[in-house]
DSSP file (Angstrom, degrees, kcal/mol; ACC not computed):
  #  RESIDUE AA STRUCTURE BP1 BP2  ACC     N-H-->O    O-->H-N    N-H-->O    O-->H-N    TCO  KAPPA ALPHA  PHI   PSI    X-CA   Y-CA   Z-CA
    1    1 A M              0   0    0      0, 0.0     2,-0.0     0, 0.0    15,-0.0   0.000 360.0 360.0 360.0 117.9  -24.9  -55.6  171.2
    2    2 A P        -     0   0    0      0, 0.0     2,-0.3     0, 0.0    15,-0.2  -0.307 360.0-150.2 -66.6 143.7  -22.8  -52.3  171.2
    3    3 A H  E     -A   16   0A   0     13,-2.5    13,-2.4    -2,-0.0     2,-0.3  -0.839   9.1-136.8-109.2 150.0  -22.3  -50.5  167.9
    4    4 A S  E     -A   15   0A   0     -2,-0.3     2,-0.4    11,-0.2    11,-0.2  -0.772  27.2-100.1-105.1 156.5  -19.3  -48.4  167.2
    5    5 A A        +     0   0    0      9,-1.2     9,-0.1    -2,-0.3   100,-0.1  -0.583  52.2 150.6 -75.5 128.3  -19.4  -45.1  165.5
    6    6 A T        +     0   0    0     -2,-0.4     2,-0.4     0, 0.0    -1,-0.2   0.345  44.1  95.2-136.6   3.2  -18.4  -45.4  161.8
    7    7 A D  S >  S-     0   0    0     97,-0.1     3,-1.5     4,-0.1   101,-0.1  -0.816  88.1 -52.2-104.5 136.2  -20.3  -42.4  160.3
    8    8 A G  T 3  S-     0   0    0     -2,-0.4    96,-0.1     1,-0.2    95,-0.0   0.040 110.8 -19.3  50.7-140.0  -19.2  -38.9  159.6
    9    9 A A  T 3  S+     0   0    0     93,-0.0    -1,-0.2     2,-0.0    95,-0.2   0.382  90.1 133.5 -87.1   1.7  -17.6  -36.9  162.4
   10   10 A A    <   -     0   0    0     -3,-1.5    94,-0.1    94,-0.1     4,-0.1  -0.334  62.6-111.0 -57.6 129.7  -18.8  -39.0  165.2
   11   11 A S    >   -     0   0    0      1,-0.1     3,-1.6     2,-0.1    -6,-0.2  -0.133  16.3-115.2 -68.0 160.4  -15.8  -39.7  167.4
   12   12 A A  T 3  S+     0   0    0      1,-0.3    -7,-0.3    -3,-0.1    -1,-0.1   0.735 112.4  60.6 -65.8 -24.9  -14.2  -43.1  167.8
   13   13 A D  T 3  S+     0   0    0     -9,-0.1    55,-1.6     2,-0.1     2,-0.5   0.203  76.7 115.2 -93.1  17.5  -15.2  -43.3  171.5
   14   14 A L  E <   - B   0  67A   0     -3,-1.6    -9,-1.2    53,-0.2     2,-0.4  -0.750  45.6-174.1 -83.4 130.5  -18.9  -43.1  170.7
   15   15 A R  E     -AB   4  66A   0     51,-2.4    51,-3.8    -2,-0.5     2,-0.5  -0.965  16.4-153.2-125.8 143.4  -20.7  -46.3  171.7
   16   16 A I  E     +AB   3  65A   0    -13,-2.4   -13,-2.5    -2,-0.4    49,-0.2  -0.965  27.0 165.7-113.0 119.7  -24.4  -47.3  171.0
   17   17 A T  E     - B   0  64A   0     47,-2.1    47,-2.9    -2,-0.5     2,-0.1  -0.940  39.9 -95.5-132.2 149.7  -25.9  -49.7  173.5
   18   18 A P  E     - B   0  63A   0      0, 0.0     2,-0.4     0, 0.0    45,-0.3  -0.398  34.2-144.1 -58.8 141.0  -29.3  -51.0  174.4
   19   19 A L        +     0   0    0     43,-3.1    43,-0.4     1,-0.1     3,-0.1  -0.936  25.6 170.5-107.1 130.6  -31.0  -49.3  177.4
   20   20 A V  S    S+     0   0    0     -2,-0.4     2,-0.3     1,-0.2    -1,-0.1   0.620  73.6  25.0-108.1 -25.1  -33.1  -51.3  179.7
   21   21 A T        -     0   0    0      2,-0.0     2,-0.3     0, 0.0    -1,-0.2  -0.867  63.9-139.6-129.6 162.7  -33.6  -48.5  182.3
   22   22 A L        +     0   0    0     -2,-0.3    27,-0.0    -3,-0.1    -3,-0.0  -0.686  47.0 159.2-120.7  74.4  -33.4  -44.7  182.3
   23   23 A G    >   -     0   0    0     -2,-0.3     3,-2.2     1,-0.0     4,-0.3   0.141  61.6 -58.7 -80.3-161.8  -31.6  -44.2  185.6
   24   24 A P  G >  S+     0   0    0      0, 0.0     3,-1.5     0, 0.0    -1,-0.0   0.755 128.0  69.1 -52.6 -32.5  -29.6  -41.3  186.9
   25   25 A F  G 3  S+     0   0    0      1,-0.3    46,-0.5     2,-0.1     4,-0.2   0.692  98.6  52.3 -59.7 -21.7  -27.2  -41.5  183.9
   26   26 A A  G X> S+     0   0    0     -3,-2.2     4,-1.8     1,-0.2     3,-0.6   0.453  81.0  96.6 -95.9  -5.9  -30.1  -40.2  181.7
   27   27 A E  H <> S+     0   0    0     -3,-1.5     4,-2.8    -4,-0.3     5,-0.2   0.847  75.8  57.7 -56.7 -42.2  -31.0  -37.2  183.8
   28   28 A P  H 3> S+     0   0    0      0, 0.0     4,-2.5     0, 0.0     5,-0.2   0.884 107.9  48.8 -58.7 -37.5  -29.0  -34.7  181.8
   29   29 A L  H <> S+     0   0    0     -3,-0.6     4,-2.4     2,-0.2     5,-0.3   0.961 113.7  45.5 -68.2 -45.9  -31.0  -35.6  178.7
   30   30 A R  H  X S+     0   0    0     -4,-1.8     4,-2.1     1,-0.2    -1,-0.2   0.921 114.6  49.6 -63.1 -41.2  -34.4  -35.3  180.6
   31   31 A A  H  X S+     0   0    0     -4,-2.8     4,-2.5     2,-0.2    -1,-0.2   0.935 112.5  45.2 -62.8 -47.5  -33.3  -32.0  182.2
   32   32 A E  H  X S+     0   0    0     -4,-2.5     4,-1.9    -5,-0.2    -1,-0.2   0.918 113.4  49.2 -67.1 -38.9  -32.1  -30.4  178.9
   33   33 A A  H  X>S+     0   0    0     -4,-2.4     5,-2.9    -5,-0.2     4,-0.6   0.894 110.7  51.7 -69.2 -33.0  -35.2  -31.5  177.0
   34   34 A E  H ><5S+     0   0    0     -4,-2.1     3,-1.4    -5,-0.3    -2,-0.2   0.963 108.6  51.5 -59.3 -49.0  -37.4  -30.1  179.9
   35   35 A M  H 3<5S+     0   0    0     -4,-2.5    -1,-0.2     1,-0.3    -2,-0.2   0.868 116.6  39.6 -55.9 -39.7  -35.6  -26.8  179.6
   36   36 A W  H 3<5S-     0   0    0     -4,-1.9    -1,-0.3    -5,-0.2    -2,-0.2   0.431 112.4-121.3 -87.0  -2.6  -36.2  -26.7  175.9
   37   37 A R  T <<5 +     0   0    0     -3,-1.4     2,-1.1    -4,-0.6    -3,-0.2   0.884  45.9 170.6  51.2  49.8  -39.7  -28.0  176.3
   38   38 A V    >>< -     0   0    0     -5,-2.9     4,-1.0     1,-0.2     3,-0.9  -0.768  13.7-168.9 -86.1  95.8  -39.1  -31.0  174.1
   39   39 A D  H 3> S+     0   0    0     -2,-1.1     4,-2.4     1,-0.2     3,-0.2   0.807  76.2  61.4 -60.5 -37.8  -42.3  -32.9  174.9
   40   40 A F  H 3> S+     0   0    0      1,-0.2     4,-1.8     2,-0.2    -1,-0.2   0.808 102.7  51.5 -67.3 -27.7  -41.4  -36.2  173.3
   41   41 A V  H <> S+     0   0    0     -3,-0.9     4,-1.9     2,-0.2    -1,-0.2   0.838 108.2  52.0 -78.0 -31.2  -38.5  -36.7  175.7
   42   42 A R  H  X S+     0   0    0     -4,-1.0     4,-2.7     2,-0.2    -2,-0.2   0.940 110.2  49.7 -58.0 -51.3  -40.8  -36.0  178.7
   43   43 A R  H  X S+     0   0    0     -4,-2.4     4,-3.3     1,-0.2     5,-0.3   0.900 106.0  56.6 -60.1 -41.2  -43.1  -38.7  177.3
   44   44 A L  H  X S+     0   0    0     -4,-1.8     4,-1.8     1,-0.2    -1,-0.2   0.952 113.2  40.2 -53.7 -49.7  -40.2  -41.1  176.9
   45   45 A F  H  X S+     0   0    0     -4,-1.9     4,-2.3     2,-0.2    -1,-0.2   0.908 118.0  47.0 -68.2 -39.5  -39.3  -40.9  180.6
   46   46 A E  H  X S+     0   0    0     -4,-2.7     4,-2.2     1,-0.2     6,-0.3   0.925 114.4  46.0 -65.9 -46.4  -42.9  -40.8  181.8
   47   47 A D  H  X>S+     0   0    0     -4,-3.3     6,-2.3     2,-0.2     4,-0.9   0.799 114.0  49.5 -66.0 -31.3  -43.9  -43.8  179.6
   48   48 A H  H  <5S+     0   0    0     -4,-1.8    -1,-0.2    -5,-0.3    -2,-0.2   0.905 111.7  48.8 -75.5 -42.4  -40.8  -45.8  180.6
   49   49 A A  H  <5S+     0   0    0     -4,-2.3    -2,-0.2     1,-0.2    -1,-0.2   0.882 116.9  41.2 -65.2 -37.7  -41.5  -45.1  184.4
   50   50 A T  H  <5S-     0   0    0     -4,-2.2    -1,-0.2    -5,-0.1    -2,-0.2   0.652 109.8-119.1 -87.0 -13.3  -45.1  -46.1  184.2
   51   51 A G  T  <5S+     0   0    0     -4,-0.9     3,-0.4     2,-0.2    -3,-0.2   0.406  79.2 123.3  90.3   1.8  -44.5  -49.1  181.9
   52   52 A A  S   <S+     0   0    0     -5,-0.6     2,-0.3    -6,-0.3    -4,-0.2   0.872  88.8   9.4 -61.9 -34.8  -46.7  -47.7  179.1
   53   53 A N        +     0   0    0     -6,-2.3    -1,-0.3    -9,-0.1    -2,-0.2  -0.817  64.1 150.5-148.3 105.9  -43.7  -48.0  176.7
   54   54 A R        -     0   0    0     -3,-0.4     8,-0.2    -2,-0.3    -1,-0.1   0.262  60.6-118.1-115.7  11.9  -40.5  -49.8  177.7
   55   55 A F  S    S+     0   0    0      6,-0.1     7,-0.2     1,-0.1     4,-0.1   0.923  76.9 126.3  53.9  48.7  -39.5  -50.9  174.2
   56   56 A D        +     0   0    0      5,-0.1    -1,-0.1     2,-0.1     3,-0.1   0.213  31.9 101.5-123.9  13.7  -39.8  -54.5  175.3
   57   57 A R  S >  S-     0   0    0      1,-0.1     3,-2.5    22,-0.0     0, 0.0  -0.564  93.2 -67.9 -88.9 164.9  -42.1  -56.1  172.8
   58   58 A P  T 3  S+     0   0    0      0, 0.0    -1,-0.1     0, 0.0     3,-0.1  -0.286 124.0  14.2 -58.9 134.1  -40.5  -58.2  169.9
   59   59 A G  T 3  S+     0   0    0      1,-0.3     2,-0.2    -3,-0.1    61,-0.1   0.297 100.5 120.8  82.7  -7.2  -38.6  -56.1  167.5
   60   60 A E    <   +     0   0    0     -3,-2.5     2,-0.3    29,-0.0    -1,-0.3  -0.610  34.5 171.4 -89.3 153.7  -38.5  -53.1  169.9
   61   61 A R  E     - C   0  77A   0     16,-1.9    16,-2.5    -2,-0.2     2,-0.5  -0.977  26.3-153.6-159.7 141.3  -35.4  -51.5  171.2
   62   62 A L  E     - C   0  76A   0    -43,-0.4   -43,-3.1    -2,-0.3     2,-0.3  -0.987  26.5-168.5-114.9 125.1  -34.3  -48.4  173.2
   63   63 A L  E     -BC  18  75A   0     12,-3.1    12,-2.0    -2,-0.5     2,-0.4  -0.864   9.0-154.0-118.2 148.3  -30.7  -47.4  172.3
   64   64 A G  E     -BC  17  74A   0    -47,-2.9   -47,-2.1    -2,-0.3     2,-0.6  -0.943  10.4-139.9-118.4 145.3  -28.4  -45.0  174.0
   65   65 A A  E     -BC  16  73A   0      8,-2.5     7,-3.3    -2,-0.4     8,-1.4  -0.924  23.0-164.3-104.6 114.6  -25.5  -43.0  172.5
   66   66 A W  E     -BC  15  71A   0    -51,-3.8   -51,-2.4    -2,-0.6     2,-0.6  -0.869  17.5-168.0-106.2 131.3  -22.5  -42.8  174.8
   67   67 A H  E >  S-BC  14  70A   0      3,-2.7     3,-1.6    -2,-0.4     2,-0.3  -0.931  77.0 -48.4-110.1 104.2  -19.6  -40.5  174.5
   68   68 A G  T 3  S-     0   0    0    -55,-1.6   -53,-0.1    -2,-0.6    -2,-0.0  -0.571 123.5 -23.7  61.4-130.8  -17.1  -42.0  177.0
   69   69 A A  T 3  S+     0   0    0     -2,-0.3     2,-0.5    -3,-0.1    -1,-0.2   0.361 120.0  95.8 -93.6   7.3  -19.1  -42.5  180.2
   70   70 A R  E <  S-C   67   0A   0     -3,-1.6    -3,-2.7   -44,-0.0     2,-0.5  -0.858  71.0-132.9-104.0 126.3  -21.8  -39.9  179.4
   71   71 A L  E     +C   66   0A   0     -2,-0.5    -5,-0.2   -46,-0.5   -42,-0.1  -0.631  33.4 166.2 -71.3 123.1  -25.1  -40.7  177.8
   72   72 A V  E     +     0   0A   0     -7,-3.3    25,-3.2    -2,-0.5     2,-0.3   0.497  56.9  17.6-116.2 -10.9  -25.5  -38.0  175.0
   73   73 A G  E     -CD  65  96A   0     -8,-1.4    -8,-2.5    23,-0.3     2,-0.3  -0.993  54.8-167.9-157.7 161.8  -28.3  -39.3  173.0
   74   74 A V  E     +CD  64  95A   0     21,-2.5    21,-2.8    -2,-0.3     2,-0.3  -0.979   9.1 167.2-149.8 157.2  -31.3  -41.7  172.9
   75   75 A G  E     -C   63   0A   0    -12,-2.0   -12,-3.1    -2,-0.3     2,-0.3  -0.929  13.5-153.0-168.8 149.3  -33.6  -43.2  170.5
   76   76 A G  E     -CD  62  92A   0     16,-3.3    16,-2.8    -2,-0.3     2,-0.4  -0.859   8.7-149.3-130.7 164.8  -36.2  -46.0  170.3
   77   77 A L  E     +CD  61  91A   0    -16,-2.5   -16,-1.9    -2,-0.3     2,-0.3  -0.988  24.9 169.3-132.6 120.8  -37.9  -48.3  167.9
   78   78 A N  E     - D   0  90A   0     12,-2.4    12,-2.6    -2,-0.4     2,-0.3  -0.799  46.1 -93.7-121.5 163.6  -41.4  -49.6  168.5
   79   79 A R  E     - D   0  89A   0     -2,-0.3    10,-0.3    10,-0.2     7,-0.1  -0.616  62.9 -99.5 -63.9 139.6  -44.1  -51.4  166.6
   80   80 A D    >   -     0   0    0      8,-2.7     3,-1.3     5,-0.3     5,-0.4  -0.525  33.2-161.2 -72.0 114.7  -46.0  -48.5  165.2
   81   81 A P  T 3  S+     0   0    0      0, 0.0    -1,-0.2     0, 0.0     8,-0.0   0.603  83.4  68.8 -72.2  -7.4  -49.1  -48.1  167.5
   82   82 A Y  T 3  S+     0   0    0     67,-0.1     2,-0.3     3,-0.1    -2,-0.1   0.533 100.3  49.7 -88.4  -8.8  -51.0  -46.1  164.7
   83   83 A V  S <  S-     0   0    0     -3,-1.3     2,-1.0     5,-0.1     5,-0.1  -0.961  74.6-132.5-132.2 151.8  -51.4  -49.1  162.4
   84   84 A A  S    S+     0   0    0     -2,-0.3     2,-0.4     2,-0.0    -2,-0.0  -0.363  76.8 101.4 -94.9  57.0  -52.7  -52.6  162.9
   85   85 A D    >   -     0   0    0     -2,-1.0     3,-1.9    -5,-0.4    -5,-0.3  -0.916  57.6-157.6-144.6 114.9  -49.7  -54.2  161.0
   86   86 A D  T 3  S+     0   0    0     -2,-0.4    -1,-0.1     1,-0.3    -2,-0.0   0.603  89.7  70.9 -68.7  -7.0  -46.8  -55.7  163.0
   87   87 A G  T 3  S+     0   0    0     34,-0.1    35,-2.7    -8,-0.1    36,-1.4   0.436  83.6  82.8 -87.1  -0.1  -44.5  -55.3  159.9
   88   88 A I  E <   - e   0 123A   0     -3,-1.9    -8,-2.7    33,-0.2    36,-0.2  -0.934  62.2-168.4-112.4 121.6  -44.4  -51.5  160.5
   89   89 A G  E     -De  79 124A   0     34,-3.1    36,-2.5    -2,-0.5     2,-0.4  -0.490   9.9-143.3 -95.6 170.5  -42.0  -50.0  163.0
   90   90 A R  E     -De  78 125A   0    -12,-2.6   -12,-2.4    34,-0.2     2,-0.5  -0.996   7.5-140.2-138.2 132.0  -41.9  -46.5  164.4
   91   91 A L  E     -D   77   0A   0     34,-2.9    36,-0.4    -2,-0.4     2,-0.3  -0.771  36.2-177.0 -84.7 131.5  -38.7  -44.5  165.2
   92   92 A R  E     +D   76   0A   0    -16,-2.8   -16,-3.3    -2,-0.5    -2,-0.0  -0.962  42.1   0.0-139.5 152.1  -39.4  -42.6  168.4
   93   93 A H  E     +     0   0A   0     -2,-0.3     2,-0.7   -18,-0.2    -1,-0.1   0.769  62.9 176.4  44.2  48.2  -37.9  -40.1  170.8
   94   94 A V  E     +     0   0A   0    -19,-0.2     2,-0.4    -3,-0.1   -19,-0.2  -0.718  12.9 161.6 -82.6 118.2  -34.6  -39.6  169.0
   95   95 A Y  E     -D   74   0A   0    -21,-2.8   -21,-2.5    -2,-0.7     2,-0.4  -0.996  21.6-172.8-144.8 131.2  -32.7  -36.9  171.0
   96   96 A V  E     -D   73   0A   0     -2,-0.4   -23,-0.3   -23,-0.2     5,-0.1  -0.978  38.7 -99.3-123.5 142.2  -29.1  -35.8  171.3
   97   97 A L    >   -     0   0    0    -25,-3.2     3,-2.0    -2,-0.4     4,-0.3  -0.226  31.8-120.2 -55.3 141.5  -27.7  -33.2  173.8
   98   98 A A  G >  S+     0   0    0      1,-0.3     3,-1.2     2,-0.2    -1,-0.1   0.861 113.2  59.6 -51.3 -37.7  -27.3  -29.8  172.2
   99   99 A T  G 3  S+     0   0    0      1,-0.3    -1,-0.3   -27,-0.0    -2,-0.1   0.689 110.3  42.5 -69.9 -13.7  -23.5  -29.9  173.0
  100  100 A H  G X  S+     0   0    0     -3,-2.0     3,-0.6   -28,-0.2     5,-0.4   0.235  86.8 117.5-117.7  13.3  -23.2  -33.1  170.9
  101  101 A R  T <   +     0   0    0     -3,-1.2    -3,-0.0    -4,-0.3    -4,-0.0  -0.484  68.9  28.9 -81.1 155.6  -25.3  -32.2  167.9
  102  102 A R  T 3  S+     0   0    0     -2,-0.2    -1,-0.2     1,-0.0   -93,-0.0   0.742  91.3 102.6  64.9  31.2  -23.9  -31.9  164.4
  103  103 A L  S <  S-     0   0    0     -3,-0.6    -2,-0.1   -95,-0.0    -1,-0.0   0.342 101.6-102.1-114.6  -2.8  -21.2  -34.4  165.2
  104  104 A G  S  > S+     0   0    0    -95,-0.2     4,-2.2   -96,-0.1     5,-0.2   0.402  89.8 120.4  95.4  -3.2  -22.9  -37.4  163.5
  105  105 A I  H  > S+     0   0    0     -5,-0.4     4,-2.9     1,-0.2     5,-0.2   0.954  73.2  49.9 -62.1 -55.1  -24.2  -38.9  166.7
  106  106 A G  H  > S+     0   0    0      1,-0.2     4,-2.7     2,-0.2    -1,-0.2   0.857 110.9  50.0 -55.9 -37.8  -27.9  -38.7  165.6
  107  107 A A  H  > S+     0   0    0      2,-0.2     4,-2.5     1,-0.2    -1,-0.2   0.920 110.4  49.3 -65.9 -43.7  -27.1  -40.4  162.3
  108  108 A V  H  X S+     0   0    0     -4,-2.2     4,-2.1     2,-0.2    -2,-0.2   0.927 113.4  47.5 -63.1 -44.9  -25.2  -43.2  164.0
  109  109 A L  H  X S+     0   0    0     -4,-2.9     4,-2.3     2,-0.2    -2,-0.2   0.950 112.9  46.9 -61.7 -49.6  -28.1  -43.7  166.4
  110  110 A V  H  X S+     0   0    0     -4,-2.7     4,-2.2    -5,-0.2    -2,-0.2   0.932 112.1  51.5 -62.1 -42.9  -30.7  -43.7  163.7
  111  111 A R  H  X S+     0   0    0     -4,-2.5     4,-2.0     1,-0.2    -1,-0.2   0.884 109.3  50.7 -53.6 -45.2  -28.6  -46.1  161.6
  112  112 A A  H  X S+     0   0    0     -4,-2.1     4,-2.0     2,-0.2    -1,-0.2   0.883 109.5  49.5 -63.0 -41.2  -28.3  -48.4  164.5
  113  113 A L  H  X S+     0   0    0     -4,-2.3     4,-1.4     1,-0.2    -2,-0.2   0.869 108.4  52.9 -66.8 -36.2  -32.0  -48.4  165.1
  114  114 A L  H  X S+     0   0    0     -4,-2.2     4,-0.9     2,-0.2    -2,-0.2   0.866 108.2  51.7 -67.2 -34.3  -32.7  -49.2  161.4
  115  115 A R  H >< S+     0   0    0     -4,-2.0     3,-0.6     1,-0.2    -2,-0.2   0.907 108.1  52.5 -66.5 -38.5  -30.2  -52.3  161.8
  116  116 A E  H 3< S+     0   0    0     -4,-2.0    -1,-0.2     1,-0.2    -2,-0.2   0.822 104.2  56.7 -65.6 -26.7  -32.3  -53.3  164.8
  117  117 A A  H >X S+     0   0    0     -4,-1.4     4,-2.4    -5,-0.1     3,-2.1   0.756  81.8 107.1 -76.5 -19.7  -35.5  -53.1  162.6
  118  118 A E  T << S+     0   0    0     -4,-0.9     4,-0.1    -3,-0.6    39,-0.1  -0.338  87.0  17.4 -60.6 137.5  -34.1  -55.6  160.1
  119  119 A G  T 34 S+     0   0    0      2,-0.3    -1,-0.3    37,-0.1     3,-0.1   0.304 125.9  58.8  82.9  -9.0  -35.8  -58.9  160.4
  120  120 A H  T <4 S+     0   0    0     -3,-2.1     2,-0.3     1,-0.3    -2,-0.2   0.740 105.8  28.2-113.9 -43.0  -38.7  -57.4  162.3
  121  121 A F     <  -     0   0    0     -4,-2.4    -1,-0.3     1,-0.1    -2,-0.3  -0.926  47.4-155.4-128.6 148.6  -40.2  -54.7  160.2
  122  122 A R  S    S+     0   0    0    -35,-2.7    34,-3.4    -2,-0.3     2,-0.3   0.756  88.9  20.8 -82.2 -30.5  -40.7  -53.9  156.4
  123  123 A V  E     -eF  88 155A   0    -36,-1.4   -34,-3.1    32,-0.3     2,-0.4  -0.983  63.3-151.6-140.2 146.1  -41.0  -50.2  157.0
  124  124 A V  E     -eF  89 154A   0     30,-2.4    30,-2.1    -2,-0.3     2,-0.2  -0.992  20.1-171.2-119.8 129.7  -40.1  -47.8  159.7
  125  125 A R  E     +eF  90 153A   0    -36,-2.5   -34,-2.9    -2,-0.4     2,-0.3  -0.716   7.1 171.7-112.2 165.5  -42.2  -44.6  160.1
  126  126 A L  E     - F   0 152A   0     26,-2.1    25,-2.3    -2,-0.2    26,-1.9  -0.987  30.8-125.8-160.0 167.8  -41.8  -41.5  162.1
  127  127 A R        -     0   0    0    -36,-0.4     2,-0.3    -2,-0.3    23,-0.0  -0.980  27.0-140.8-122.8 117.7  -43.2  -38.0  162.8
  128  128 A A        -     0   0    0     -2,-0.5     6,-0.1     1,-0.1     3,-0.0  -0.606   3.4-150.7 -74.4 132.1  -40.6  -35.3  162.5
  129  129 A A  S    S+     0   0    0     -2,-0.3     2,-0.3     1,-0.1    -1,-0.1   0.591  73.3  11.5 -82.3 -12.8  -41.1  -32.6  165.2
  130  130 A S  S  > S-     0   0    0      1,-0.1     4,-2.4     0, 0.0     5,-0.1  -0.978  78.6-101.7-157.0 167.5  -39.6  -29.8  163.2
  131  131 A A  H  > S+     0   0    0     -2,-0.3     4,-2.1     1,-0.2     5,-0.2   0.870 122.8  54.1 -60.3 -35.6  -38.4  -28.7  159.7
  132  132 A E  H  > S+     0   0    0      2,-0.2     4,-2.0     1,-0.2    -1,-0.2   0.904 109.4  46.4 -63.4 -41.8  -34.8  -29.3  160.9
  133  133 A A  H  > S+     0   0    0      2,-0.2     4,-2.5     1,-0.2    -2,-0.2   0.884 109.7  54.4 -65.3 -42.0  -35.7  -32.9  162.0
  134  134 A A  H  X S+     0   0    0     -4,-2.4     4,-2.4     1,-0.2    -2,-0.2   0.932 109.3  47.5 -60.7 -43.5  -37.4  -33.5  158.7
  135  135 A A  H  X S+     0   0    0     -4,-2.1     4,-2.3     2,-0.2    -2,-0.2   0.913 109.7  54.6 -62.7 -41.8  -34.3  -32.5  156.7
  136  136 A F  H  X S+     0   0    0     -4,-2.0     4,-1.2     1,-0.2    -1,-0.2   0.949 110.6  44.6 -56.7 -51.9  -32.1  -34.6  159.0
  137  137 A Y  H  <>S+     0   0    0     -4,-2.5     5,-2.3     1,-0.2     3,-0.3   0.873 109.4  55.6 -66.0 -36.6  -34.3  -37.7  158.3
  138  138 A R  H ><5S+     0   0    0     -4,-2.4     3,-2.0     1,-0.2    -1,-0.2   0.923 104.3  54.0 -57.9 -45.1  -34.4  -37.0  154.6
  139  139 A R  H 3<5S+     0   0    0     -4,-2.3    -1,-0.2     1,-0.3    -2,-0.2   0.776 105.0  56.1 -60.3 -26.6  -30.5  -36.9  154.5
  140  140 A L  T 3<5S-     0   0    0     -4,-1.2    -1,-0.3    -3,-0.3    -2,-0.2   0.355 130.0 -95.5 -86.6   4.2  -30.6  -40.4  156.1
  141  141 A G  T < 5S+     0   0    0     -3,-2.0    -3,-0.2     1,-0.3     2,-0.1   0.445  75.2 144.4  98.1  -0.3  -32.8  -41.7  153.2
  142  142 A F      < -     0   0    0     -5,-2.3     2,-0.3    -6,-0.2    -1,-0.3  -0.447  40.2-139.7 -66.9 141.9  -36.3  -41.3  154.7
  143  143 A Q  E     -G  153   0A   0     10,-3.5    10,-2.5    -2,-0.1     2,-0.1  -0.785  23.7-103.0-101.1 152.3  -39.0  -40.3  152.2
  144  144 A E  E     -G  152   0A   0     -2,-0.3     2,-0.4     8,-0.2     8,-0.3  -0.433  40.3-150.3 -65.3 141.6  -41.8  -37.9  153.0
  145  145 A S        -     0   0    0      6,-3.3     5,-0.1    -2,-0.1    -1,-0.0  -0.941  26.0-165.1-121.9 144.7  -45.1  -39.6  153.7
  146  146 A A        +     0   0    0     -2,-0.4     5,-0.1     2,-0.1    -1,-0.1   0.289  58.7 118.7 -99.1   6.8  -48.7  -38.5  153.2
  147  147 A E  S >  S-     0   0    0      1,-0.1     3,-1.3     3,-0.1    -2,-0.1  -0.374  76.6 -96.2 -72.6 149.4  -49.9  -41.3  155.5
  148  148 A P  T 3  S+     0   0    0      0, 0.0    -1,-0.1     0, 0.0    -2,-0.1  -0.363 105.5  13.9 -61.4 144.3  -51.7  -40.3  158.7
  149  149 A N  T 3  S+     0   0    0     -3,-0.1     2,-0.3     1,-0.1   -67,-0.1   0.628 114.3  81.8  65.4  16.0  -49.6  -40.1  161.8
  150  150 A A    <   -     0   0    0     -3,-1.3   -23,-0.3     1,-0.1     3,-0.1  -0.964  46.1-176.5-152.9 133.5  -46.3  -40.2  160.0
  151  151 A T  S    S+     0   0    0    -25,-2.3    -6,-3.3    -2,-0.3     2,-0.3   0.724  78.6  18.3 -93.5 -27.2  -44.2  -37.5  158.2
  152  152 A H  E     -FG 126 144A   0    -26,-1.9   -26,-2.1    -8,-0.3     2,-0.3  -0.948  59.5-178.7-142.1 159.2  -41.5  -39.9  156.9
  153  153 A L  E     -FG 125 143A   0    -10,-2.5   -10,-3.5    -2,-0.3   -28,-0.2  -0.985   8.3-161.7-152.8 165.5  -40.9  -43.5  156.3
  154  154 A I  E     -F  124   0A   0    -30,-2.1   -30,-2.4    -2,-0.3     2,-0.2  -0.982  25.3-121.5-144.9 132.1  -38.1  -45.8  155.0
  155  155 A P  E     -F  123   0A   0      0, 0.0     2,-0.5     0, 0.0   -32,-0.3  -0.521  27.9-143.6 -73.0 150.8  -38.3  -49.4  153.8
  156  156 A V        -     0   0    0    -34,-3.4   -37,-0.1    -2,-0.2   -41,-0.0  -0.938   9.7-128.3-116.6 128.8  -36.2  -51.9  155.8
  157  157 A T        -     0   0    0     -2,-0.5   -36,-0.1   -39,-0.1   -38,-0.1  -0.657  29.9-128.5 -77.4 122.4  -34.4  -54.8  154.2
  158  158 A P        -     0   0    0      0, 0.0   -40,-0.1     0, 0.0     2,-0.1  -0.374  22.4-106.2 -66.3 147.0  -35.3  -57.9  156.0
  159  159 A L              0   0    0      1,-0.1   -40,-0.0    -2,-0.1     0, 0.0  -0.458 360.0 360.0 -64.9 145.0  -32.6  -60.2  157.2
  160  160 A R              0   0    0     -2,-0.1    -1,-0.1    -3,-0.1    -3,-0.0   0.358 360.0 360.0-112.0 360.0  -32.2  -63.4  155.2
């Protein structure tokens, strides 16, 4: 189900939609991340191609952020593979093209993923890749975590 941009400066023509494949439309994301050596985006594409992670288990979702006809961001929600508790989700591989950062797109994408988590997970965890990413997630309400394999977490309100 598409989500519309309603946060901050994100433009009205931003759409958030589920992604089932990572076809040629996603190549600019892969190429930019490779240029900047962003390893988690490389893993996203590799794991999707091999079937190691296609975000297709119950509660999981891969979302794309579209500005017009261009894919400008991506992010996923998995069952957290680092814990044996199906009530814990993990935010993964959130990436927005450099030309589209600081426009609110990442926040819209993360909030859409958290809405997807409702009814599936009690908590969503993540590992921030940088101090800048950690600050971004704190602004969105994530709390710092001392748990192994997670730098931040946020409780998720289950659907009733």
